[in-house]
N, C-alpha and C positions, 0 to 999 in steps of 0.2 A: 334783115333779121326776121326770125319767125317766132311766133309766140311758144314760149317755154316756161310754163307756169312754175314759178318758184314755190307756192304755197297753194293749197286748196282754194279754189276760186270761187267767188260769189255767182249769182246767176241774177245780175241785175236786169230790169225789164227791158224787153225788147220788142214785144207786142202787146197792145192792150189786153187785159184779162177780160172776159165776157161771162156774166151770170147767165144761168141756165134760163132765166126768165126775162132775160134782156131782149127787147124788140126793138133796138136800134139797128139800122142797116147802115154801114160806112164804107163798102166796097161793091164793085160789081159782083165779086164772088159770092158775097153775102146775099146780093139781090138775087143771083141766079139759085141759089141754096133754096132760098125762102119760096121763091116762085115754083121752084120744083117740088118741095116738101108740101106746101100748102095751096099753091094755085091762088093765092090770096095775099093782099097786102094790108089787110083790114086793121086798123090801129097800130101800125107800123109806123117808126120814124126814120126816114131815110136822110142822110146828113152828107152833103156835098159829094154825091156820087153822080157821076156823068152818065146820063140815062139817054143819050141821043141814038145810041145804036139798040135800044130796047124797046122801040116805038110798038112793034107788034105785040111783045109781050103787055106792055102797058095798056093796051087797047082792050085787051081781055079780062085785065085784072079787077077784083073787088078791092076798091081802095077806100071803104068807108071808115071815116075817122083817122085815116092816114095823115101824116104831115110830110111834106117834103121841102127840106131846107136847103135852098141854094144848089139843087139839080137841075143842071141844063138837060132839057127835053125838046123833043119836037112840039110844035103849037097844038096840034092835033093830039097828042098824048097829054099835054097839060089840060087841054078842054075836057077831055074824057075824064081824067081823074078828078078834076074840079066838079063835074057833074055828077060823078059817083060819091061825092061827099069827102073828099080830101082837101085840106087845106095846102097850098102851095105858095111858098116864099121863093120866088124866083132869084137867080144869081143877081148881083149888083154889079153892073157894067163899070169899068173906069177906075177900080179899085187896087191898090197896091197889095191887097191881101184878101183873103177870103173869110168873111166875118162866119161863115157857117163851118169852118174847118172841122174835121172830125179827130185829127190827130194832131199831137205836138210838132213844133217845126224841128227841122233837122239843121245841123250847120251848113249842109251844102244848099239847103233852100234858102236861107236868110242871107248867104254871100252868094248867091247866083249872080253872074256878070261881075265878079270881083276883078278880073282882068281889065275891066273898063275904069276901075278905081271904086273906092267904097260907096261914093255917091251914087253909083249906077245900081247899086244892090236893092233886092227887095226891103232890107232892114232899113236902109237909109230912106228909101221912097215912103216906106209906110211912116217913119218918124216925120218926114216932109209933109205928109198928108195930115199926120196928127197935128202939127204944128199949125198949118193952114185952117184946118176946119175948127180947132179949138179957139182960134182968133176970131172966125166967123160968128161962132156961137150957133151953128147949124143943128137944130134938135134931130134931124135925120142922122147927121154924122154922129151926134153923141148915143143916138140908139144904135147904130152900127158897131160902135166902139163897145157898147155894153154886150151886144150880141156875140160879138168875137170873143170877148173876155169870158162870158158864161160857157161857150163853146171850147175855150182853152181850160177852162177849170173841169170841164165834163171829161174832156181827153186825158188830163192828168190824173183825174180819179180812176179812170178805168185802167191806166198805165201802171198806177201804184198799189192795186189791190194786192194785199198780201205782202208787200215789202216791209223791210225794217229799215226805214229813212233815218238817217242821221244829217243834219242841217250843219252846214260849215259855212259861217258868217264872217266878213271881215272887208276891210276897205280896199276901193279900186287902185288905190295910190301905190300898192305894193309893186315894185318894179321887178320884172324878169331879171335874172342875173344877181339877185341877191340873196343872203342866207335864209332870209325870212320867207322869200318865195319858195326856195327848193324845201323849206321844212314843211310849209303848207302842202306842197304835192306830195312829200312823203306821208303826210297825216292821210290825205286823201287816198293813198295808194293803200295805206294799212287798213283804212276803214273798209275800202273795197274787198280786199282779200280777207277780211274778217266777215264777208257775208253782208255787209250794209250796202244800201244804196244811198250813195253821196247825193247830197242836194245842196245846191248853192244859190246865190241871187242871180248866177248866171253872167256875170260881167267880167271886167279885168280883174288884175291884181290878185288878192287872195282867193277871190271866188275861182277865176280861171285856174290858179295853182291846184286848187283841190279837185276841179275836175280833171286836169290834167293827171293828177296822180291816180284817179280812178280809170282813167284811161290807160295808164301806164301798167295796171294792176296784172293783167295776163302775161306781161312779159318779164323777161329776166330782169334783175335790179340794175344792170348798166343801162338799159335802155332809158331809164328816166335820166340818169348823168347826162347821157349823150343829148337828149330832147332838151335839157335845160341849157346847155351849151349852144344849141341851135337857136334856142328861142332868145336868147341874150342879145343876139345882134340886133334886136328890135325890143327894147327894154320896156317901151310904154306905147299905148296907143295914140299918144301924142307925142309929136305933131302930125304923124300920119296912120290913120286906122288902117289903110290899105296895106301899109308896110307890116304893120302889127300882125294883122289877120294872115297875110300871106305866110309869114314865119310857122304860124300855127298848122296851116294847110300842109306847109312842108314837111311838118312831123308827122302828120297825119298820112301824108302819102309814103314817107318812109317806113312808118310802122303803121300799116293799116289793119283795120278790125280791132281796136282797143277796147277796152272795158266800157260798159256803159255808165252813165251817171245822168243826172237831170240838172239843168240850168234854169231858173225861174227868174228873167230879168224883166225889163220894163222900158217902153218907149217914153215914159214919163222922164226918165233920165236920158235925153237923146245923146247926151255927150259921152255915155258909156255905151260901146258897142257890146253885143253879146259875144261870148268866148266860143271857140271852135271845138273844144273839148269835151262839152256836154251833149251825149249823144241825143237827148230830147230836151227840146227848149221850149218850155211854156213861157212865151212872151206876153205880156199885158200891155194894155193902154193905161188901165187904172194902176197906181202904185199901191194904194191901200188895199185892194184886192189882192196884188200880188204878194205883199208883205204878209198879209195875215194867212194867205193860202201855203206860202212857203214854210212859216212857223207851224201851222197846224197840221202840217202832214209830215213833219220831222217828228215822227212817234216815237223813235229811239233814242232821241236827245238832240242838243245843239252844242256845236263848239263855236266860241266867239272868239276870233283872232283880233289883233289890235286894229281898230278902225276909227273913224269919226262919227259924224252926227248920224249916219244912216245906221251904223253898226249899234250905236248907243240906243237909238230908236228900236232895234230889233230886240235887244237885250230885255228892254222892259215890255215890248210888245209879247215877248215870250212869258215875262215873268207874271203878267196879268192873270192869264187863265190858269198858270200853276198856283199863283196866290188864292183864287177863288175856287179853284179845282173845277173849273167850268168845262172843261175838256176830259174831266176824269182824273185819274191820279197824275201828280206832276211829273213831268219828264225831266230828264237830266239836262243841266246847264253847265258847261264848263268854260270858263274864262281863261284866256291864255295870255301872260304876261303882266305879272304883278306890278311893275313900275307903270305900266300903261293904264290898267284898271283901278290901281290905287292912288296914283300920284296925278299923272298927266290928265286922264277923265277918270275920276275917282266914282266909277259905277259900282264897284264891288262893296264899298260901305253901305250904300244905299240897298243894293239887291240883299245883303246880309240881314239889314234892319227890317226889311220887309218880310224876309223869309223866317225871322226869328219866332219860334214857338208854333210853327206851322208845318204841314206836312212836307212842303217843298224845301225845308231847312236840310234835310238830309239828301237833297236831289241838286245842290249846287255846290261848285267847287271852283277855286283859284288854282292855277298851276303857272310857274314861272316859265317852263319851256314847251315848246309845242311837243316834243317826243314825249311827253307826260300826259298828254290830252287824253290818247287812246285808254290808258290804264285808268285814268279818273273817270272817264266814261263808263268802262266797265263795272268799276267800283260802286259808281252811282246807281247803275242798272241793278245791282244787288245780284 
């Protein structure tokens, strides 16, 4: 099936935006361009660029005040640029991830080697490394995790410049093949078709469904129905992450080049693999950094689908800066499913009590059905 847009499509981010004053180099093409234009790398920052084939150029360059983060290069080139006044942070051997990475992850990158089972993938290996080093209490490992997460945040900021981001939050337990999952997917599709960049926690369940919907946005409506049927054969990532992930990649192979969205998962919750429908995956080791970053970047509002402790935490993580207006004007918050948020987990009464007589009072809404969420979001945005 070929993409046949049913409605005007958004332009979700595909490549990081670069400011005119940006002196970061994140690819060989950018390296060559800077060398050709200036003949100097003075005060540049080079991030995870393989420079092993640029020795001749490096030996001639002014590198005063430059910083090289995880850039492989010949020993003589490294010695020269150090002597010229540059700082060189060499690649760290033996890691299942690059702490200096310049771009968000892709599903293909995190799930490489899936044919050998999920345990063989870079995603699973990074989690295993995290578990081992966390238990060891190694200060070097904790530094590498912090450097990695800062690099991921930087990549995410570059990616989302100018984007209107709507966060979709919800629990990982929402199974494929259910009406709730299909509803979350349709929500993601409608938001993407309205020109928003959909951002989720990047995991299974409601998060995957919203990313799937954004992926389906450029196709005719029947594509999503067919994809939902295909995915239902592996309803959950339990008991087999491998089967669950393979079903997603089967959808991606049948309908390639879907719409872009963002997933922001964490290795802190190692039992939750990332989903394969977010084009850009900003995966963190530190869950607190991940949670705050996800909500802070949802500048066009957040939709909260039914969830458990994690989703409740996200509601009030988002409510706090809205309450204090610490990020400026409060952003919209839409809670979906009245029974869930007033009875099962009564977050709505507390949220309304917090909002009373504050600017955020006009920016919160509770709707019963997921189909009502886009209109509520539009109303709250004014």
